[in-house]
LOGUTI-892372 format. One line per field, with one value per residue: residue number from 1; y, z, x of N, C-alpha, C in turn; chain. Coordinates in Angstrom, 3 decimals, always signed. Each point is the difference from the previous one (the first is absolute). Layout:
// LOGUTI-892372
n (NUM/...)
n_yy (Y/...)
n_zz (Z/...)
n_xx (X/...)
ca_yy (Y/...)
ca_zz (Z/...)
ca_xx (X/...)
c_yy (Y/...)
c_zz (Z/...)
c_xx (X/...)
chain (A/...)
//
This chain:
// LOGUTI-892372
n (1/2/3/4/5/6/7/8/9/10/11/12/13/14/15/16/17/18/19/20/21/22/23/24/25/26/27/28/29/30/31/32/33/34/35/36/37/38/39/40/41/42/43/44/45/46/47/48/49/50/51/52/53/54/55/56/57/58/59/60/61/62/63/64/65/66/67/68/69/70/71/72/73/74/75/76/77/78/79/80/81/82/83/84/85/86/87/88/89/90/91/92/93/94/95/96/97/98/99/100/101/102/103/104/105/106/107/108/109/110/111/112/113/114/115/116/117/118/119/120/121/122/123/124/125/126/127/128/129/130/131/132/133/134/135/136/137/138/139/140/141/142/143/144/145/146/147/148/149/150/151/152/153/154/155/156/157/158/159/160/161/162/163/164/165/166/167/168/169/170/171/172/173/174/175/176/177/178/179/180/181/182/183/184/185/186/187/188/189/190/191/192/193/194/195/196/197/198/199/200/201/202/203/204/205/206/207/208/209/210/211/212/213/214/215/216/217/218/219/220/221/222/223/224/225/226/227/228/229/230/231/232/233/234/235/236/237/238/239/240/241/242/243/244/245/246/247/248/249/250/251/252/253/254/255/256/257/258/259/260/261/262/263/264/265/266/267/268/269)
n_yy (+183.736/+0.028/-0.962/+0.501/+0.819/-0.695/-0.361/+1.403/+0.498/-0.874/+0.433/+1.382/-0.378/-0.676/+1.131/+0.790/-0.902/+0.025/+1.301/+0.931/-0.160/+0.242/-1.218/-0.116/+0.828/+0.477/-0.422/+1.443/-0.022/+0.691/+1.094/+0.797/+1.017/+0.962/+0.001/+0.899/+1.200/-0.137/-1.117/-0.188/-0.681/-1.280/-0.705/-0.273/+1.140/+0.266/-0.980/-0.420/-0.983/-0.171/-1.172/+0.546/+1.040/+0.420/+0.429/-0.540/+1.168/+0.869/+0.839/-0.140/+0.833/+1.108/+0.806/+0.940/+0.829/+0.189/-1.274/-0.227/-0.942/-0.870/-0.125/-0.880/-1.421/+0.666/-0.361/-1.016/-0.625/-0.668/-1.307/-0.790/-0.108/-0.672/-0.002/+0.959/-0.355/-1.082/-0.324/+0.124/-0.700/-0.765/-0.110/-0.031/-0.881/-0.533/+0.218/-0.460/-0.917/+0.972/+0.491/-0.941/+0.454/-0.532/+0.260/-1.175/-0.609/+0.038/-0.251/+0.918/+0.974/-0.276/-0.016/+0.971/-0.401/+1.151/-0.397/+0.343/+0.699/-0.717/+0.557/-0.674/+1.012/-0.656/+0.972/+0.028/+0.181/-0.488/-0.054/-1.301/-0.264/+1.253/-0.469/+0.711/-0.670/+1.016/+0.620/-0.571/+0.104/+1.159/-0.041/-0.902/+1.087/+0.673/+0.910/+0.832/-0.624/-0.988/+0.398/+0.164/-1.210/-0.160/+0.738/-0.765/-1.008/-0.223/+0.765/+0.228/+1.168/-0.314/-1.140/+0.678/+0.874/-1.055/-0.531/+1.162/+0.115/-1.147/+0.233/+1.095/-0.779/-1.196/-0.184/-1.183/-0.074/-1.018/+0.534/-0.959/+0.087/-0.474/-0.547/-0.331/+0.693/+1.204/+0.388/+0.050/-0.663/-0.845/-0.105/+0.092/-0.889/-0.781/+0.075/-0.172/-0.988/-0.622/+0.234/-0.517/-0.807/+0.257/-1.414/+0.145/+0.275/+0.253/+0.309/+0.783/+0.404/+0.467/+0.606/+0.588/+0.246/+0.323/-0.096/+0.331/+0.780/+0.489/+0.199/+0.400/+1.225/-0.805/+0.775/+0.620/-0.630/+0.225/-1.299/+0.123/+0.806/+1.029/+1.128/+0.644/-0.643/-1.079/+0.186/+0.211/-0.943/-0.580/+0.341/-0.263/-0.924/+0.078/+0.228/-1.063/-0.558/+0.336/-0.043/-0.450/-0.484/+1.242/+0.359/-1.000/+0.548/+1.392/+0.150/-0.881/+0.019/+1.415/+0.126/+0.319/+1.192/-0.170/-0.575/+0.722/+0.917/-0.829/-0.131/+1.005/+0.637/-1.059/+0.342/+1.267/-0.062)
n_zz (+43.584/-1.238/+0.047/+0.714/-0.859/-1.082/+0.631/+0.404/-1.266/-0.460/+1.005/-0.312/-1.280/+0.321/+0.843/-0.852/-0.864/+1.097/+0.128/+0.586/+1.211/+0.519/+0.280/-1.222/+0.355/+0.296/+1.390/+0.046/+0.476/-0.860/+0.618/-0.404/-0.806/+0.992/-0.311/-0.979/+0.426/-0.978/+0.701/-1.171/-0.908/+0.360/+0.563/+0.475/+0.166/+0.605/+0.840/-0.900/+0.161/-0.302/-0.817/-1.153/+0.497/+0.509/+1.204/-0.728/-0.560/+0.403/-0.699/-0.290/+0.235/-0.466/+1.005/-1.032/+0.181/-1.130/+0.595/-1.176/-0.648/+0.102/-1.185/+0.032/-0.298/+0.280/+1.379/-0.418/+1.228/-0.581/+0.314/-0.293/-1.317/+0.194/+1.207/-0.581/+0.759/-0.723/+1.295/+0.292/-0.940/+0.404/+1.284/-0.487/-0.818/+0.998/+0.649/-1.377/+0.568/-0.527/+1.022/-0.435/+1.218/-0.582/+1.322/-0.309/+0.199/-1.050/+0.850/+0.833/-1.103/-0.453/+1.263/+0.180/-1.213/-0.102/+0.693/-1.179/+0.797/-0.649/-1.227/+0.848/-0.051/+0.001/+0.993/-0.589/+1.354/-0.397/+1.273/+0.580/-1.302/+0.073/+1.205/+0.831/+0.142/+0.512/-0.760/-1.033/+0.632/+0.518/-1.098/+0.488/+0.904/-1.179/+0.724/+0.846/-0.334/-0.213/+1.015/+0.325/-0.403/+0.455/+0.528/+0.313/-0.204/-0.943/-0.571/+1.285/-0.324/-1.087/+0.852/+1.058/-0.614/-0.550/+1.175/+0.414/-1.187/+0.019/+1.204/-0.447/-0.923/+0.683/-1.074/-0.285/+1.199/+0.663/+0.724/-0.455/+0.926/-0.261/+1.086/+0.894/+1.073/-0.766/+0.609/-0.955/-1.135/+0.338/+0.930/-0.506/-0.954/+0.926/+0.772/-1.173/-0.365/+1.231/+0.121/-1.185/+0.332/+1.132/+0.080/+1.186/+0.464/+1.108/-0.880/-0.684/+1.211/+0.482/-1.240/+0.189/+1.368/-0.786/-0.784/+1.186/-0.366/-1.012/+0.369/+0.951/+0.105/+0.997/+1.293/-0.913/-0.605/-0.153/-0.064/+1.141/+0.928/+0.677/-0.098/+0.889/+0.559/-0.785/+0.350/+1.229/-0.488/-0.816/+0.929/+0.806/-0.711/-0.128/+1.523/+0.005/-0.879/+0.567/+1.200/-0.735/+0.413/-0.116/+0.263/+0.900/+0.261/+0.061/+0.853/+1.218/+0.285/-0.073/+0.909/-0.842/+0.266/-1.258/+0.190/+0.968/-0.970/-1.039/+0.824/+0.610/-1.336/-0.385/+0.902/-0.253/+0.999)
n_xx (+127.855/+0.052/+0.994/+0.517/-0.265/+0.387/+1.136/+0.070/-0.634/+0.850/+0.844/-0.154/+0.275/+0.944/+0.257/-0.489/+0.724/+0.631/-0.373/+0.848/-0.373/-1.219/-0.278/-0.213/-0.780/+1.180/-0.180/-0.214/+1.340/+0.875/+0.214/-1.018/+0.610/+0.043/-1.356/+0.234/-0.389/+0.889/-0.059/-0.626/+0.606/-0.427/+0.766/-1.130/-0.528/+1.248/-0.224/+0.868/-0.858/+1.341/+0.143/+0.663/-0.492/+1.087/-0.328/-0.989/-0.040/-0.961/+0.304/-1.410/-1.027/+0.799/-0.086/-0.122/+1.233/-0.429/-0.074/+0.770/-0.525/+1.064/-0.491/-0.937/+0.566/+1.086/+0.681/+0.711/+0.175/+0.797/+0.245/+0.903/-0.249/+1.144/-0.420/-0.307/-0.992/-0.821/-0.390/+1.350/+0.321/-0.910/+0.552/+1.226/-0.550/-0.407/+1.281/-0.226/+0.800/+0.339/+0.754/+1.169/+0.704/+0.897/+0.441/+0.048/+0.919/+0.660/+0.600/-0.788/-0.069/+1.294/+0.191/-0.803/-0.273/-0.551/-1.054/-0.333/-0.878/-0.959/+0.427/+1.069/+0.680/+1.009/+0.645/+1.172/+0.397/+1.138/-0.275/+0.558/-0.312/+0.093/-0.471/+0.712/+1.101/+0.378/-0.797/+0.701/+0.953/-0.419/-0.129/+0.976/+0.140/-0.285/-0.307/+0.633/+1.205/-0.773/-0.365/+1.258/+0.047/-1.063/+1.033/+1.080/-0.417/+0.744/-0.927/+0.336/+0.519/+0.542/+0.426/+0.299/+0.836/+0.590/+0.216/+0.441/+0.757/+0.159/-0.117/+0.632/+0.639/-0.058/-0.930/+0.525/-0.346/+0.488/+0.937/+0.715/+0.928/+1.275/+0.668/+0.956/+0.254/-0.016/+1.223/+1.099/+0.496/-0.805/+0.495/+1.193/-0.244/-0.669/+1.140/+0.733/-0.644/-0.079/+1.269/+0.142/-0.989/+0.865/+0.589/-0.178/+1.105/-0.734/-0.934/+1.032/+0.623/-1.056/-0.134/+1.130/-0.204/-0.991/+0.992/+0.409/-1.066/+0.138/+1.322/-0.780/+0.537/+0.740/+0.149/+0.843/-1.096/+1.242/+0.024/-0.920/+0.635/-0.475/+0.759/-0.345/+1.171/-0.810/-1.134/+0.464/+0.560/-1.083/-0.602/+1.034/+0.121/-1.355/+0.136/+0.840/-0.693/-0.887/+0.215/-0.900/-1.223/-0.480/+1.414/-0.186/-1.211/+0.364/+0.843/-0.172/-1.487/+0.463/-0.760/-1.014/-0.349/+0.035/+1.183/+0.365/-0.476/+0.554/+1.257/+0.108/-0.057/+0.809/+1.017/-0.106/-0.669)
ca_yy (+0.620/-0.546/-1.221/+0.045/+0.518/-0.990/-1.045/+0.476/+0.095/-1.487/-0.606/+0.540/-0.587/-1.310/+0.089/+0.370/-0.921/-1.148/+0.408/+0.295/+0.386/-1.132/-0.726/+0.567/-0.464/-0.345/+1.281/+0.931/+0.181/+1.382/+0.952/+1.266/+1.110/+0.624/+0.873/+1.229/+0.506/+0.236/-1.148/-0.053/-1.343/-0.996/-1.081/-0.890/+0.859/+0.150/-1.258/-0.483/-1.348/-0.797/-1.280/-0.158/+1.213/+0.542/+1.345/+0.585/+1.096/+1.063/+1.020/+1.116/-0.180/+0.771/+1.480/+0.808/+0.991/+0.892/-0.590/-0.728/-1.356/-0.668/-0.903/-1.533/-0.679/+0.657/-0.467/-1.052/-0.256/-1.448/-0.661/-0.502/-0.653/-1.176/-1.197/+0.490/-1.008/+0.564/+0.894/+1.286/+0.912/+0.333/+0.937/+1.351/+0.406/+0.387/+1.214/+0.838/+0.570/+0.337/+0.443/-0.511/+0.296/-1.040/+0.618/-0.824/-0.068/-1.073/-1.230/-0.476/-0.434/-1.387/-1.247/-0.108/+1.062/+0.295/-0.082/+1.259/-0.126/+0.385/+1.365/+1.133/+0.209/-0.114/+0.999/-0.320/+1.238/-0.346/+0.998/-0.014/-0.784/+0.764/+0.623/-0.632/-1.340/+0.067/+0.115/-1.189/-1.130/+0.348/-0.399/-1.415/+0.036/+1.401/+0.738/+1.384/+0.210/-0.298/+1.033/+1.246/-0.131/+0.303/+1.531/+0.391/-1.039/+0.487/-0.788/-0.149/+1.065/-0.143/-0.951/+0.498/+1.019/-0.739/-0.563/+1.148/+0.618/-0.954/+0.030/+1.385/+0.020/-1.121/+0.644/-1.232/-1.012/+0.194/-0.269/-0.771/+0.000/-1.142/-0.519/-1.465/-0.241/+0.907/+0.656/+0.822/+0.938/+0.266/+0.845/+1.346/+0.661/+0.453/+1.176/+1.318/+0.356/+0.366/+1.188/+0.918/+0.248/+0.900/-0.773/+0.302/-0.869/-1.140/-0.976/-0.661/-0.965/-1.240/-0.750/-0.789/-1.061/-1.074/-1.045/-1.000/-0.731/-0.792/-1.149/-0.802/-0.011/+0.469/+0.898/-0.611/-0.642/+0.776/-0.666/-0.112/+1.272/+1.539/+0.654/+1.487/+0.736/-0.069/+1.231/+1.354/+0.223/+0.724/+1.274/+0.695/-0.113/+1.118/+1.277/+0.177/-0.076/+1.021/+1.159/-0.455/-1.006/+0.649/-0.059/-1.344/-0.333/+0.677/-0.366/-1.370/-0.818/+0.579/+0.149/+1.565/+0.391/-0.672/-1.597/-0.077/+0.552/-1.041/-1.189/+0.395/-0.049/-1.315/-0.980/+0.621/+0.379)
ca_zz (+0.612/-0.732/+0.297/+1.614/+0.157/-0.471/+0.966/+1.338/-0.462/-0.125/+1.311/+0.410/-0.752/+0.542/+1.347/-0.103/-0.779/+0.953/+0.359/+1.571/+0.640/+0.398/-1.019/-0.514/+0.842/+1.481/+0.779/+0.133/+1.487/+0.281/+0.159/-0.816/+1.003/+0.508/-0.978/+0.536/-0.289/-1.390/-0.556/-0.183/-0.103/+0.894/-0.591/-0.598/-1.198/-0.812/-0.585/-1.253/+0.539/-1.014/+0.554/-0.083/+0.103/+1.359/+0.305/-0.933/+0.880/-0.742/+0.708/+0.437/+1.329/+1.039/+0.027/-0.057/+0.886/-0.363/+0.142/-1.054/+0.056/-1.133/-0.449/+0.117/-1.413/-1.078/-0.154/+1.057/+0.061/+0.404/-0.240/-1.301/-0.527/-0.690/+0.598/-0.062/-0.412/-0.959/+0.737/+0.100/-1.451/-0.235/+1.001/-0.430/-1.419/+0.526/+0.361/-0.871/-0.304/-1.324/-0.250/+1.133/+0.054/+0.751/+0.452/+0.228/-0.789/-1.088/+0.568/+0.749/-0.936/-0.608/+0.729/+0.451/-1.020/+0.312/-0.727/-0.167/-0.137/-1.239/-0.165/+0.450/-0.689/+0.898/-0.406/+1.000/+0.429/+0.816/+0.811/+0.387/-0.805/-0.323/+1.284/+0.394/+0.551/+1.484/+0.170/-0.330/+1.001/+1.108/-0.514/+0.334/+1.083/-0.060/+0.663/-0.289/-1.146/-1.263/+0.118/-0.559/-1.447/-0.489/-0.093/-0.714/-1.229/-1.464/-0.543/+1.085/+0.177/-1.377/+0.206/+0.761/-0.831/-1.074/+0.845/+0.393/-1.244/-0.421/+0.990/-0.194/-1.406/-0.253/+0.107/-0.271/+0.690/+0.986/-0.341/+1.207/-0.133/+0.868/-0.278/+0.365/+1.114/+0.081/+1.064/-0.063/-1.170/-0.163/+1.209/-0.370/-1.153/+0.617/+0.733/-0.814/-0.590/+0.973/+0.370/-1.207/+0.208/+1.040/+1.126/+1.082/+0.109/+0.914/-0.738/-1.059/+0.910/+0.283/-1.208/-0.334/+0.859/-0.102/-0.696/+1.165/+0.551/-1.206/-0.312/+1.490/+0.378/+1.285/+0.177/-0.244/-0.980/-1.386/-1.402/-0.390/+0.431/-0.309/+1.315/-0.163/-0.256/-1.425/-0.726/+0.615/-0.506/-1.324/+0.032/+0.262/-1.371/-0.691/+0.330/-0.041/-1.394/-0.794/+0.987/+0.523/-0.891/-1.116/-0.921/-0.464/-0.976/-1.199/-0.627/-0.085/-0.849/-1.288/+0.097/-0.252/+0.744/-0.696/+0.176/+1.454/+0.214/-0.688/+0.992/+0.956/-0.415/-0.398/+1.301/+1.409/+0.161)
ca_xx (-1.150/-1.158/-0.184/-0.284/-1.543/-0.697/-0.066/-0.990/-1.426/-0.335/-0.502/-1.281/-1.210/-0.182/-0.558/-1.393/-0.791/-0.417/-1.301/+0.086/-1.093/-0.837/-0.611/-1.252/-1.102/+0.291/-0.626/+0.916/+0.161/+0.518/-1.105/+0.224/+0.456/-1.251/-0.419/-0.127/-1.079/-0.069/-0.405/-1.350/-0.303/+0.538/+1.076/-0.956/-0.449/+1.072/+0.747/-0.528/+0.151/+0.519/+0.561/+1.545/+0.786/-0.042/-0.134/-0.766/-0.933/-0.540/+0.902/-0.736/-0.484/+0.585/-0.485/+1.146/+0.015/-1.066/-1.400/-0.486/+0.129/+0.459/-1.063/+0.230/-0.186/+0.621/+1.318/+0.254/+1.598/-0.016/+1.279/+0.128/-1.144/+0.566/-0.782/-1.346/-0.763/-0.799/-0.916/+0.581/-0.043/-1.295/-0.361/+0.702/-0.760/-1.384/+0.159/+0.544/+1.547/+0.406/+1.556/+0.883/+1.317/+0.894/+0.919/+1.122/+1.167/-0.006/+0.356/-1.028/-1.047/+0.205/-0.133/-1.385/-0.847/-1.576/-1.308/-0.666/-1.582/-0.639/-0.361/+0.976/+1.191/+1.040/+1.224/+1.004/+0.691/+0.947/+0.407/+1.458/+0.798/+1.091/+0.507/+1.449/+0.036/-0.465/-1.460/-0.748/+0.399/-0.827/-1.515/-0.123/-0.807/-0.318/+0.958/-0.239/+0.756/-0.901/-1.145/+0.627/+0.339/-1.432/+0.030/+1.316/+0.410/-0.298/-1.229/-1.074/-0.981/-0.718/-0.883/-1.151/-1.017/-0.963/-1.178/-0.869/-0.324/-0.890/-0.971/-0.654/-0.459/-1.047/-1.290/-0.814/+0.391/+1.018/+1.377/+0.706/+1.454/+0.495/+1.425/+0.023/-0.830/-1.012/+0.274/+1.080/-0.392/-1.527/-0.355/+0.439/-0.979/-1.138/+0.310/-0.237/-1.320/-0.890/+0.572/-0.053/-1.341/-0.200/-0.418/+0.947/+1.146/-0.176/-0.705/+0.822/+0.714/-1.140/-0.166/+1.126/+0.099/-1.077/+0.772/+0.339/-1.378/-0.490/+0.944/+0.102/+1.345/+0.193/+1.106/+1.377/-0.111/+0.162/-0.080/-1.384/-0.709/+0.663/+0.486/-0.337/+1.418/+0.488/-0.947/+0.602/+1.223/-0.301/-0.584/+1.113/+0.858/-0.555/+0.378/+1.408/+0.324/-1.255/-0.288/-1.526/-0.691/-0.458/+1.007/+0.266/-0.971/+0.230/+1.371/+0.154/-0.952/-0.468/-1.228/-0.205/-1.150/-1.207/-0.107/-0.512/-1.311/-0.807/-0.127/-1.083/-1.614/-0.286/+0.006/-0.430/-1.327)
c_yy (-0.504/-1.427/-0.068/+0.540/-1.147/-1.190/+0.286/-0.195/-1.488/-0.417/+0.500/-0.582/-1.460/-0.088/+0.386/-0.950/-1.173/+0.156/-0.150/+0.481/-0.921/-0.753/+0.509/-0.589/-0.237/+1.349/+0.815/+0.118/+1.304/+0.896/+1.167/+0.877/+0.816/+1.024/+1.601/+0.648/+0.213/-1.522/-0.172/-1.572/-0.836/-0.701/-1.086/+0.512/+0.206/-1.164/-0.602/-1.513/-0.842/-1.206/-0.251/+1.301/+0.582/+1.630/+0.869/+0.999/+1.106/+1.352/+1.201/-0.072/+0.671/+1.489/+0.797/+1.247/+1.105/-0.359/-0.900/-1.497/-0.694/-0.969/-1.500/-0.268/+0.821/-0.278/-1.015/-0.407/-1.463/-0.563/-0.398/-0.849/-1.213/-1.210/+0.356/-1.370/+0.618/+0.735/+1.216/+0.985/+0.362/+1.254/+1.328/+0.564/+0.630/+1.461/+1.070/+0.405/-0.036/+0.049/-0.567/+0.502/-0.870/+0.734/-0.893/+0.036/-1.017/-1.401/-0.582/-0.380/-1.211/-1.068/+0.007/+1.011/-0.054/-0.735/+1.170/-0.167/+0.424/+1.562/+1.122/-0.079/+0.107/+0.820/-0.443/+1.245/-0.546/+1.140/-0.119/-0.758/+0.652/+0.743/-0.840/-1.356/+0.187/+0.123/-1.397/-1.138/+0.482/-0.541/-1.392/-0.093/+1.487/+0.886/+1.553/+0.395/-0.228/+1.126/+1.471/-0.134/+0.268/+1.461/+0.255/-0.935/+0.342/-0.929/-0.063/+1.106/-0.270/-1.233/+0.349/+1.114/-0.659/-0.537/+1.217/+0.506/-1.045/-0.046/+1.335/-0.124/-1.062/+0.508/-1.131/-1.160/+0.428/-0.311/-0.904/+0.030/-1.006/-0.084/-1.651/-0.388/+0.954/+0.869/+0.777/+1.223/+0.426/+0.878/+1.467/+0.711/+0.465/+1.199/+1.238/+0.388/+0.675/+1.510/+1.356/+0.292/+0.727/-0.890/+0.370/-1.007/-1.132/-1.064/-0.545/-1.334/-1.366/-0.774/-0.963/-1.060/-1.170/-1.083/-1.021/-0.738/-1.010/-1.105/-0.817/+0.028/+0.517/+0.955/-0.493/-0.892/+0.943/-0.634/+0.087/+1.421/+1.241/+0.396/+1.558/+0.710/+0.047/+1.080/+1.102/+0.198/+0.502/+1.443/+0.801/+0.287/+1.112/+1.276/+0.335/+0.395/+1.237/+1.052/-0.192/-0.807/+0.597/+0.076/-1.352/-0.462/+0.739/-0.294/-1.314/-0.789/+0.878/+0.065/+1.485/+0.229/-0.480/-1.396/-0.168/+0.378/-1.166/-1.281/+0.469/+0.197/-1.529/-0.814/+0.668/+0.321/+0.509)
c_zz (-0.565/+0.411/+1.351/+0.226/-0.561/+1.030/+1.096/-0.576/+0.042/+1.311/+0.644/-0.708/+0.621/+1.297/-0.168/-0.624/+0.891/+0.444/+1.542/+0.307/+0.465/-1.076/-0.354/+0.859/+1.640/+0.582/+0.400/+1.698/+0.232/+0.394/-0.916/+0.923/+0.286/-1.184/+0.365/-0.466/-1.403/-0.670/-0.100/-0.197/+0.990/-0.659/-0.903/-1.436/-1.116/-0.980/-1.327/+0.255/-1.337/+0.803/-0.196/-0.225/+1.206/+0.014/-0.885/+0.732/-0.938/+0.688/+0.409/+1.431/+1.046/-0.173/-0.113/+0.975/-0.244/+0.071/-1.078/+0.320/-1.180/-0.582/-0.017/-1.450/-1.203/-0.093/+0.955/+0.028/+0.506/-0.134/-1.508/-0.431/-0.473/+0.561/-0.022/-0.816/-1.057/+0.626/+0.279/-1.111/-0.298/+0.859/-0.538/-1.173/+0.502/+0.758/-1.003/-0.066/-1.493/-0.217/+1.342/-0.367/+0.810/+0.295/+0.089/-1.021/-1.106/+0.522/+0.693/-0.837/-0.725/+0.859/+0.350/-0.825/+0.622/-0.740/-0.070/-0.294/-1.481/+0.203/+0.415/-0.764/+1.134/-0.516/+1.138/+0.220/+1.082/+0.974/+0.346/-0.841/-0.158/+1.260/+0.368/+0.475/+1.590/+0.120/-0.398/+1.147/+1.007/-0.543/+0.239/+1.192/+0.216/+0.831/-0.455/-1.373/-0.993/-0.058/-0.343/-1.494/-0.845/-0.505/-0.951/-1.065/-1.249/-0.352/+1.146/-0.134/-1.292/+0.187/+0.832/-0.681/-1.091/+0.524/+0.326/-1.157/-0.428/+0.860/-0.344/-1.420/-0.284/+0.495/+0.058/+1.061/+1.133/-0.101/+1.364/-0.066/+1.090/-0.104/+0.213/+1.163/+0.368/+1.191/+0.160/-1.188/-0.102/+1.284/-0.219/-0.977/+0.792/+0.841/-0.860/-0.518/+1.109/+0.448/-0.940/+0.002/+1.196/+1.266/+0.957/+0.183/+0.970/-0.618/-1.013/+0.592/+0.305/-1.251/-0.184/+0.859/+0.111/-0.686/+1.053/+0.529/-1.203/-0.374/+1.341/+0.209/+1.268/-0.125/-0.283/-1.235/-1.404/-1.213/-0.315/+0.203/-0.397/+1.409/-0.160/-0.409/-1.440/-0.760/+0.405/-0.976/-1.286/+0.226/+0.472/-1.400/-0.733/+0.387/-0.292/-1.610/-0.628/+1.009/+0.663/-0.833/-1.188/-1.097/-0.664/-1.057/-1.347/-0.586/-0.378/-0.948/-1.195/-0.079/-0.002/+0.967/-0.685/+0.129/+1.552/+0.158/-0.587/+0.889/+0.927/-0.433/-0.240/+1.448/+1.325/-0.320/+1.385)
c_xx (-1.368/-0.490/-0.314/-1.669/-0.908/-0.231/-0.857/-1.082/-0.348/-0.417/-1.255/-1.160/-0.307/-0.456/-1.416/-0.856/-0.520/-1.494/-0.288/-1.470/-0.991/-0.686/-1.436/-1.293/+0.241/-0.602/+1.100/-0.036/+0.517/-1.125/+0.240/+0.584/-1.090/-0.348/+0.019/-1.287/-0.420/-0.312/-1.417/-0.353/+0.509/+0.931/-0.902/-0.405/+1.103/+0.712/-0.688/+0.089/+0.343/+0.453/+1.270/+0.749/-0.013/-0.072/-0.862/-1.072/-0.155/+0.824/-0.952/-0.590/+0.802/-0.296/+1.267/-0.183/-0.983/-1.420/-0.698/+0.401/+0.600/-0.821/+0.586/-0.275/+0.497/+1.615/+0.166/+1.640/+0.082/+1.540/-0.042/-1.341/+0.414/-0.922/-1.616/-0.908/-1.077/-1.171/+0.476/-0.007/-1.477/-0.636/+0.612/-0.596/-1.451/+0.137/+0.695/+1.391/+0.242/+1.439/+0.676/+1.272/+0.869/+1.381/+1.239/+1.212/-0.215/+0.268/-1.026/-1.246/+0.085/-0.013/-1.422/-0.877/-1.255/-0.927/-0.867/-1.519/-0.285/-0.486/+1.030/+1.457/+1.087/+1.205/+1.024/+0.638/+1.034/+0.686/+1.361/+0.961/+1.272/+0.703/+1.327/-0.106/-0.302/-1.315/-0.688/+0.441/-1.008/-1.438/-0.368/-0.832/-0.503/+0.934/+0.210/+0.681/-0.834/-1.159/+0.535/+0.505/-1.386/-0.058/+1.229/+0.268/-0.274/-1.259/-1.163/-1.159/-0.877/-1.084/-1.326/-0.825/-0.860/-1.304/-0.986/-0.726/-1.311/-1.097/-0.860/-0.860/-0.929/-1.291/-1.060/+0.341/+1.174/+1.332/+0.510/+1.386/+0.436/+1.376/-0.045/-0.997/-1.041/+0.237/+0.962/-0.298/-1.280/-0.298/+0.487/-0.979/-1.241/+0.284/+0.091/-1.181/-1.002/+0.550/-0.512/-1.595/-0.287/-0.440/+1.165/+1.074/-0.411/-1.018/+0.619/+0.599/-0.956/-0.154/+1.239/+0.192/-1.057/+0.545/+0.283/-1.344/-0.445/+0.840/+0.428/+1.582/+0.304/+1.080/+1.416/-0.069/+0.208/-0.222/-1.533/-0.684/+0.964/+0.177/-0.288/+1.435/+0.220/-0.932/+0.789/+1.364/-0.338/-0.561/+1.231/+0.793/-0.711/+0.221/+1.492/+0.226/-0.877/-0.300/-1.319/-0.587/-0.663/+1.017/+0.191/-1.084/+0.287/+1.373/+0.501/-0.639/-0.412/-1.555/-0.353/-1.242/-1.348/+0.034/-0.490/-1.408/-0.893/-0.293/-1.083/-1.327/-0.514/-0.425/-0.838/-1.677/-0.553)
chain (A/A/A/A/A/A/A/A/A/A/A/A/A/A/A/A/A/A/A/A/A/A/A/A/A/A/A/A/A/A/A/A/A/A/A/A/A/A/A/A/A/A/A/A/A/A/A/A/A/A/A/A/A/A/A/A/A/A/A/A/A/A/A/A/A/A/A/A/A/A/A/A/A/A/A/A/A/A/A/A/A/A/A/A/A/A/A/A/A/A/A/A/A/A/A/A/A/A/A/A/A/A/A/A/A/A/A/A/A/A/A/A/A/A/A/A/A/A/A/A/A/A/A/A/A/A/A/A/A/A/A/A/A/A/A/A/A/A/A/A/A/A/A/A/A/A/A/A/A/A/A/A/A/A/A/A/A/A/A/A/A/A/A/A/A/A/A/A/A/A/A/A/A/A/A/A/A/A/A/A/A/A/A/A/A/A/A/A/A/A/A/A/A/A/A/A/A/A/A/A/A/A/A/A/A/A/A/A/A/A/A/A/A/A/A/A/A/A/A/A/A/A/A/A/A/A/A/A/A/A/A/A/A/A/A/A/A/A/A/A/A/A/A/A/A/A/A/A/A/A/A/A/A/A/A/A/A/A/A/A/A/A/A/A/A/A/A/A/A)
//
């Protein structure tokens, strides 16, 4: 079982290390999903224009159900930083990125080590390294099994919780989190964070599906894009495992009411 898992992770890393997605600087042809009434910032305002890093964007600019807005300039999501140019690193330093969370497996990190901007500290939070072989196989092209593993795999909840705790306690500068392509593990992290902040599910779906736009992925291109059914699988698993999302935050991610309050105090205005 262990050797099989290692082979699968190796295949995953080999696939993601190829650098799938549109060429840097290419024009986007895919359309963004329809914006909800809670979307404040445009796709242009949200984008972080980097040369060697795909799917880089701000998680702010969404209105919550109680009328507040997620602040911009505090939390960023991207693909891996392995191909970040010197200009990219300077841009991230200018945006005061101080904490980076890498959600990849050890094999992915070994094949494509990150380039870290000056002044930032990187932390490794492996989400699926301890997942079942079935979930790892599904991760070659994403899929519902992998998204369910985000909730059930050993170590996954601890990885996501570490990111949220760091966002809550980082007082000087911004936090950036990423996986390989910035769409699956990163997408679920964003969905959890935005939901915890009080952003409605339709808008959370919008943010998730923006990966297809920023990565220029056409319908059915699961190597480069995402599908609503995958995010639905993760939310369904939350309900199956914990009953509801609030229980997942408290019992699965071990976030206290004070932790959630700290996130809202920092990120909402």
